[in-house]
C-alpha positions as CSV (number, residue, x, y, z in Angstrom):
1,M,174.2,48.7,-64.2
2,E,174.1,45.1,-63.3
3,L,176.4,45.8,-60.3
4,I,173.9,48.4,-59.0
5,F,171.1,45.9,-59.2
6,E,173.1,43.4,-57.2
7,I,173.8,45.9,-54.5
8,L,170.1,46.8,-54.4
9,E,169.3,43.2,-53.9
10,F,171.5,43.0,-50.8
11,M,169.9,46.1,-49.5
12,M,166.4,44.7,-50.0
13,L,167.4,41.5,-48.3
14,L,168.7,43.3,-45.3
15,T,165.5,45.3,-45.0
16,L,163.4,42.1,-45.3
17,N,165.4,40.5,-42.4
18,S,164.3,43.3,-40.0
19,A,160.8,43.7,-41.2
20,S,157.6,42.7,-39.4
21,M,154.6,40.8,-40.8
22,E,154.1,43.5,-43.3
23,G,157.7,43.2,-44.2
24,E,157.3,39.5,-44.8
25,M,155.0,40.4,-47.7
26,L,157.6,42.6,-49.1
27,Q,160.2,39.9,-48.6
28,Y,158.1,37.6,-50.7
29,G,157.9,40.1,-53.5
30,S,161.6,40.7,-53.3
31,R,162.4,37.0,-53.4
32,A,160.3,36.7,-56.6
33,N,162.2,39.6,-58.0
34,L,165.6,38.1,-57.1
35,I,164.7,34.8,-58.5
36,S,163.7,36.4,-61.7
37,H,167.2,37.8,-61.9
38,G,168.7,34.4,-61.1
39,S,170.3,35.5,-57.9
40,L,168.9,32.9,-55.5
41,P,169.5,29.2,-55.9
42,S,167.0,26.4,-55.5
43,A,166.0,25.3,-52.0
44,D,167.6,22.0,-52.5
45,S,171.1,23.3,-52.8
46,Q,173.6,23.4,-49.9
47,E,173.5,26.6,-47.9
48,P,176.8,28.6,-47.7
49,N,178.3,29.2,-44.3
50,F,181.2,31.2,-42.6
51,D,184.1,29.6,-40.8
52,V,183.5,31.8,-37.8
53,P,180.7,34.4,-37.2
54,V,182.8,37.1,-35.5
55,V,186.5,38.1,-35.7
56,N,188.4,40.9,-34.0
57,V,191.3,42.4,-36.0
58,T,193.9,44.9,-34.6
59,A,196.0,47.0,-37.0
60,T,198.4,49.9,-36.5
61,T,197.9,53.2,-38.3
62,G,199.7,53.3,-41.7
63,T,199.7,49.5,-42.1
64,T,197.4,47.3,-44.2
65,A,194.5,45.9,-42.2
66,I,193.3,42.5,-43.4
67,L,189.7,41.6,-42.6
68,P,189.2,37.9,-43.2
69,C,186.1,36.3,-44.6
70,T,186.2,32.6,-45.5
71,I,183.0,31.0,-46.9
72,N,182.2,27.4,-47.4
73,A,179.9,26.2,-50.2
74,L,179.2,29.7,-51.6
75,G,177.9,28.3,-54.8
76,D,176.5,31.1,-57.1
77,R,175.7,33.5,-54.2
78,K,177.1,36.9,-54.0
79,V,179.5,38.4,-51.4
80,L,179.2,42.0,-50.2
81,W,181.4,44.0,-47.8
82,M,179.9,46.9,-45.8
83,D,181.7,49.5,-43.6
84,P,180.6,50.5,-40.0
85,R,178.4,53.2,-41.4
86,G,176.4,50.8,-43.6
87,K,178.0,51.8,-46.8
88,A,178.8,49.2,-49.4
89,L,182.5,48.8,-50.1
90,T,182.8,45.8,-52.5
91,M,180.6,43.4,-54.5
92,E,182.3,40.1,-55.1
93,D,185.9,41.2,-55.8
94,R,185.0,44.6,-57.3
95,R,185.3,47.9,-55.4
96,V,182.1,50.0,-55.5
97,I,183.5,53.1,-53.8
98,F,186.2,55.7,-54.8
99,D,188.5,54.9,-51.9
100,Q,191.4,53.2,-53.7
101,R,192.8,51.9,-50.4
102,I,190.0,49.2,-50.4
103,S,190.3,45.9,-52.2
104,V,189.2,42.2,-52.0
105,E,192.0,39.7,-52.0
106,R,191.5,36.0,-52.6
107,P,194.6,33.9,-51.7
108,Y,192.3,30.8,-51.7
109,T,189.0,30.1,-53.5
110,R,187.0,30.3,-50.2
111,D,188.6,33.6,-49.2
112,W,187.0,37.0,-49.6
113,N,189.3,39.1,-47.5
114,L,188.9,42.8,-47.3
115,H,192.2,44.8,-47.4
116,I,192.5,48.4,-46.2
117,R,195.8,49.9,-47.0
118,G,197.2,52.8,-45.0
119,V,194.6,52.2,-42.4
120,K,193.6,55.2,-40.2
121,H,192.0,55.4,-36.8
122,S,188.8,56.6,-38.4
123,D,188.6,53.2,-40.2
124,S,187.9,51.5,-36.8
125,G,184.5,49.8,-36.4
126,E,182.4,46.9,-37.2
127,Y,182.6,45.6,-40.8
128,M,180.2,43.0,-42.3
129,C,180.9,40.3,-44.8
130,Q,177.5,39.3,-46.2
131,I,176.0,36.5,-48.4
132,N,172.8,37.1,-50.4
133,T,171.0,34.2,-48.9
134,S,167.5,34.5,-47.4
135,P,167.8,35.5,-44.7
136,V,171.1,37.3,-45.4
137,K,174.1,35.7,-43.7
138,I,176.5,38.0,-42.0
139,K,180.0,37.7,-40.6
140,K,181.1,40.6,-38.4
141,V,184.7,41.7,-38.4
142,I,185.5,44.3,-35.7
143,L,188.6,46.4,-36.6
144,Y,190.6,48.1,-33.9
145,V,193.2,50.6,-35.2
146,S,196.0,51.4,-32.7
147,E,198.2,54.4,-32.9
148,P,201.8,54.5,-31.7
149,A,202.6,57.2,-29.1
150,K,203.1,60.6,-30.5
151,I,204.1,63.8,-28.8
152,I,202.5,67.0,-30.2
153,G,205.4,69.4,-30.3
154,Q,203.3,72.5,-30.8
155,M,201.3,71.7,-27.6
156,S,204.3,70.7,-25.4
157,A,206.8,72.7,-23.4
158,G,210.0,74.0,-25.0
159,D,213.4,75.2,-23.6
160,Q,213.1,77.4,-20.5
161,V,215.3,80.0,-18.8
162,V,214.4,80.4,-15.1
163,Q,215.9,82.0,-12.0
164,E,217.2,80.0,-9.2
165,G,214.5,79.4,-6.6
166,E,211.6,79.5,-9.1
167,K,209.1,76.7,-9.9
168,V,209.5,75.0,-13.3
169,I,206.6,73.2,-15.1
170,L,207.4,70.9,-18.0
171,W,204.8,69.0,-20.0
172,C,204.4,66.8,-23.0
173,N,201.1,66.5,-24.9
174,V,200.8,63.0,-26.2
175,T,198.4,61.0,-28.3
176,G,198.1,57.3,-29.0
177,I,195.8,54.3,-28.9
178,P,196.0,52.7,-26.3
179,P,196.8,55.8,-24.2
180,P,200.6,56.1,-23.9
181,R,202.7,56.1,-20.7
182,V,205.0,59.1,-20.2
183,T,208.3,58.7,-18.4
184,W,210.8,61.5,-17.6
185,F,214.6,61.4,-17.9
186,R,217.4,63.9,-17.1
187,K,220.6,64.3,-19.1
188,S,223.6,66.4,-18.0
189,I,224.6,69.3,-20.3
190,H,228.0,69.6,-18.5
191,N,229.0,65.9,-18.9
192,K,228.4,64.7,-22.4
193,N,229.5,61.1,-21.5
194,A,227.0,60.8,-18.6
195,A,224.1,58.4,-19.2
196,K,220.6,59.8,-18.9
197,E,219.0,59.3,-15.5
198,A,215.4,58.2,-14.9
199,I,213.6,60.7,-12.6
200,G,211.0,58.2,-11.6
201,N,208.1,60.4,-12.4
202,E,205.3,59.3,-14.8
203,G,202.7,61.5,-16.3
204,E,202.5,64.2,-18.9
205,V,203.5,67.0,-16.5
206,L,206.8,67.4,-14.5
207,I,207.0,70.0,-11.8
208,I,210.3,71.1,-10.2
209,H,209.9,73.2,-7.0
210,N,212.6,75.7,-5.9
211,I,214.9,74.8,-8.7
212,T,218.7,75.3,-8.1
213,R,221.7,75.6,-10.4
214,Y,222.4,71.9,-10.0
215,C,219.1,71.2,-11.9
216,D,220.4,73.0,-15.0
217,D,220.1,70.1,-17.4
218,V,218.2,68.6,-20.4
219,Y,214.9,66.9,-19.5
220,E,213.4,64.3,-21.8
221,C,209.9,62.9,-21.9
222,V,209.4,59.5,-23.5
223,A,205.9,58.4,-24.6
224,S,205.2,54.7,-25.2
225,N,202.2,52.4,-25.5
226,D,204.1,49.2,-26.5
227,I,203.6,50.0,-30.2
228,E,206.8,50.8,-31.9
229,P,208.3,53.3,-32.2
230,A,208.2,55.3,-29.0
231,D,208.3,59.1,-29.2
232,S,210.4,61.5,-27.2
233,R,211.0,65.2,-26.7
234,E,213.9,67.1,-25.0
235,M,213.6,70.4,-23.1
236,K,216.6,72.3,-21.9
237,V,216.3,74.1,-18.6
238,T,218.8,77.0,-17.9
239,V,219.0,78.2,-14.3
240,E,220.3,81.7,-13.8
241,F,221.5,83.3,-10.6
242,Q,223.3,86.4,-9.3
243,P,227.1,86.5,-9.0
244,E,229.1,85.2,-6.1
245,V,232.6,86.7,-5.5
246,E,235.3,84.8,-3.6
247,L,238.8,86.0,-2.6
248,F,241.2,83.4,-1.3
249,T,243.2,86.0,0.7
250,K,242.2,89.3,2.2
251,R,245.7,90.6,2.9
252,M,248.8,90.4,0.6
253,S,252.2,92.0,0.9
254,Q,254.8,92.8,-1.8
255,S,258.0,94.8,-2.1
256,K,258.3,97.9,-4.2
257,G,259.5,97.4,-7.7
258,R,258.2,93.9,-7.8
259,E,255.1,92.3,-9.5
260,T,252.1,90.6,-7.9
261,I,248.9,89.0,-9.0
262,L,245.5,89.3,-7.4
263,D,243.0,86.6,-8.2
264,C,239.2,86.7,-7.8
265,K,236.8,83.7,-8.3
266,I,233.4,84.7,-9.8
267,T,230.5,82.2,-9.9
268,A,227.4,83.4,-11.9
269,N,225.0,82.5,-14.7
270,P,225.1,84.4,-16.9
271,H,228.4,86.2,-16.5
272,G,228.0,89.9,-17.0
273,F,230.1,92.9,-15.8
274,N,233.3,91.7,-14.0
275,I,236.0,94.2,-13.0
276,W,238.7,95.1,-10.4
277,R,238.6,98.4,-8.7
278,K,241.2,100.4,-6.7
279,E,239.7,102.6,-4.1
280,G,236.5,102.9,-6.0
281,K,238.0,103.5,-9.5
282,D,237.7,100.9,-12.3
283,I,241.1,99.4,-13.3
284,Q,241.6,99.1,-17.1
285,A,244.2,97.0,-18.8
286,S,247.4,98.9,-19.5
287,H,251.2,98.5,-19.4
288,K,250.8,98.8,-15.6
289,Y,247.9,96.4,-15.2
290,G,247.3,93.1,-17.0
291,I,243.8,91.6,-16.8
292,Q,243.0,88.0,-17.7
293,V,239.9,85.8,-17.4
294,F,240.2,82.0,-16.9
295,D,237.3,79.5,-17.1
296,E,237.2,77.2,-14.1
297,D,233.9,75.2,-14.7
298,A,230.5,75.7,-16.1
299,Y,229.7,78.7,-13.9
300,S,233.0,79.9,-12.4
301,K,235.7,82.2,-13.8
302,T,238.9,83.6,-12.3
303,L,239.4,87.3,-12.8
304,S,243.2,87.8,-12.5
305,L,244.8,91.2,-12.1
306,R,248.6,91.5,-12.6
307,I,250.3,94.7,-11.1
308,G,253.8,95.4,-12.4
309,N,256.6,97.5,-10.9
310,I,254.8,98.2,-7.7
311,D,255.2,101.6,-6.0
312,D,253.6,103.5,-3.2
313,R,250.5,104.3,-5.2
314,D,249.7,100.7,-5.7
315,F,249.3,99.9,-2.1
316,G,245.8,100.0,-0.7
317,E,242.4,98.4,-1.0
318,Y,241.3,96.5,-4.1
319,T,237.7,95.4,-4.8
320,C,236.5,92.6,-7.1
321,V,233.1,93.4,-8.5
322,A,230.7,91.1,-10.5
323,Q,227.2,92.0,-11.8
324,N,224.6,90.5,-14.0
325,R,220.8,91.1,-14.5
326,H,220.0,89.3,-11.3
327,G,222.2,91.2,-8.9
328,M,225.7,92.1,-7.8
329,D,228.4,90.9,-5.4
330,Q,231.8,92.2,-4.4
331,D,234.7,91.5,-2.0
332,K,237.8,93.5,-0.9
333,M,241.4,92.8,-0.1
334,L,244.4,94.8,1.1
335,L,247.8,95.1,-0.7
336,F,250.5,96.5,1.6
337,E,254.2,97.0,1.5
338,H,256.5,94.1,2.4
339,A,259.1,95.0,5.2
340,D,262.6,93.7,4.5
341,R,264.1,93.4,8.0
342,T,263.2,92.3,11.5
343,R,264.5,94.3,14.6
344,W,264.4,94.0,18.4
345,T,264.1,97.1,20.6
346,T,264.6,97.0,24.4
347,T,264.1,99.9,26.7
348,S,264.5,100.2,30.5
349,T,263.7,102.7,33.2
350,S,265.0,103.4,36.6
351,T,262.0,101.5,38.1
352,M,263.2,98.4,36.2
353,S,260.1,98.5,34.0
354,N,261.3,96.6,31.0
355,S,259.5,96.8,27.6
356,I,260.2,94.0,25.1
357,L,259.1,94.8,21.5
358,W,258.8,92.1,18.9
359,V,258.5,93.2,15.3
360,M,257.1,90.4,13.2
361,P,258.6,89.7,9.8
362,P,255.9,90.5,7.3
363,E,254.3,87.8,5.3
364,R,256.0,86.6,2.2
365,P,254.8,88.0,-1.1
366,Y,252.0,85.8,-2.4
367,S,250.4,85.4,-5.8
368,G,247.9,83.0,-7.3
369,I,244.9,81.2,-6.0
370,G,245.3,79.2,-2.8
371,N,244.9,79.4,0.9
372,N,247.7,81.5,2.5
373,Q,248.9,79.3,5.4
374,Q,248.3,81.2,8.6
375,R,251.4,81.5,10.8
376,K,251.6,81.7,14.6
377,I,254.4,83.3,16.6
378,N,255.0,82.5,20.2
379,V,256.2,85.3,22.4
380,F,257.1,84.5,26.0
381,D,257.2,86.9,29.0
382,G,260.1,87.4,31.3
383,T,259.3,84.4,33.4
384,M,259.2,82.1,30.4
385,Q,255.6,81.2,31.1
386,N,252.2,82.1,29.7
387,P,253.0,82.1,26.0
388,T,251.1,84.7,24.0
389,I,250.1,83.9,20.4
390,I,250.3,86.6,17.8
391,Q,248.3,86.3,14.6
392,P,249.7,87.5,11.3
393,G,247.2,90.4,11.3
394,S,249.3,92.3,13.8
395,N,252.8,93.5,13.0
396,S,254.1,94.1,16.5
397,F,253.7,93.0,20.1
398,S,254.8,94.9,23.3
399,Y,255.1,93.4,26.7
400,D,255.5,95.4,30.0
401,S,257.5,93.4,32.5
402,A,257.3,95.8,35.5
403,K,255.1,93.4,37.3
404,S,257.9,90.8,37.1
405,E,260.7,93.1,38.5
406,A,261.9,90.6,41.1
407,S,262.1,87.9,38.6
408,L,264.1,90.0,36.2
409,R,266.6,91.0,38.9
410,N,267.2,87.3,39.8
411,Q,267.7,86.6,36.1
412,S,270.2,89.4,35.9
413,K,272.2,87.9,38.8
414,T,272.2,84.5,37.2
415,I,273.3,86.0,33.9
416,S,276.2,87.9,35.6
417,S,277.5,84.8,37.4
418,A,277.4,82.8,34.2
419,S,279.4,85.5,32.3
420,Y,282.1,85.5,35.0
421,H,282.7,81.7,34.7
422,R,282.9,81.9,30.9
423,V,285.6,84.6,31.2
424,V,287.7,82.5,33.6
425,Q,287.5,79.5,31.3
426,L,288.5,81.5,28.3
427,T,291.6,82.9,30.1
428,V,292.8,79.4,31.1
429,C,292.5,78.3,27.5
430,V,294.6,81.2,26.2
431,V,297.4,80.6,28.8
432,L,297.6,76.9,28.0
433,F,297.8,77.6,24.3
434,A,300.7,80.1,24.8
435,L,302.7,77.5,26.8
436,M,302.3,74.9,24.2
437,T,303.6,77.1,21.5
438,R,306.8,78.1,23.3
């Protein structure tokens, strides 16, 4: 009951300080009442005073805020703490509210420090340490409660799956006092040892225009306001695209009874339906056909088709087909029979129109992935000039030398004369050998 009277005394004194002439009459009555309770000292005693009139205090949420109040020559006066809303918190060292976070600590005799444990942002404001003098003496302590940066997960972007070419918007909803800075980083999902890379963009929103498969990574927003700890959030962006089919050779030869392998590289995300077809019909794994899939990198696979004991039915056109929910792609190649021999055919007519036929040796059987080295064959006409280059795509070349009839006749004469001299030389050698052996 006594504590309540003491608090009422403080309230009355505060009212008297702000009153007009009429209030001064009330102040006189109040002083008489206070003196009757023995609360005010005589006029001859030393007046109490504060070390400083105003103090600013900064605390972080969750910590203990200490609001200092040091009083000199307090004597038998009373000390009261009031919150920013004008509500009494303590009288002397006793708490007068139910909030158990509040207490008065006195490390030294002159100290009447107010402690607020587990301080919250709502505790911010102007507190008053008061002495029941007339007029009432007040020390103001302004409390600033800072909050470390925090990302609100429910109001921020999550993992996203997008199609190549689309626009991607990522955002982090952050809180904190003072307002946090938001920085964005990028981390590779394909190289775990790679360090994260600063994007150089600040702000709560990150926009990626016309995204490509090479932006398929983990993005991280980091919020900080120089109050530890900083907060961060990761968002994985998956970029999908339609398949791309690549054949390393469009023509391949093989002999009957042998085995060959056809390889097809498929790049897609995600991988869906991948298959080899022979003249429009799907090829299924069997004793005749072996099908294997090899992972090349994050997006690429090799679809390998092994054909055993090749016969006439296996020659023809093969198609590699890949399809996912974003589209389809395909490419074709030709498997043909490997010829075993090379032959020359020469024909002549009475008009000396000579036809020279060159039959190319077919390409060697080839299997596996790689670039088939393109070969060039030089075929010369009868005058040994104007070389003609034959590409591997053509198996034969014919040349009509009727326009070079005179040149061919001269060559025939030259060839006949040379043959005659070789016969004479051979005869002389035989005779000499016979004489030596006799």
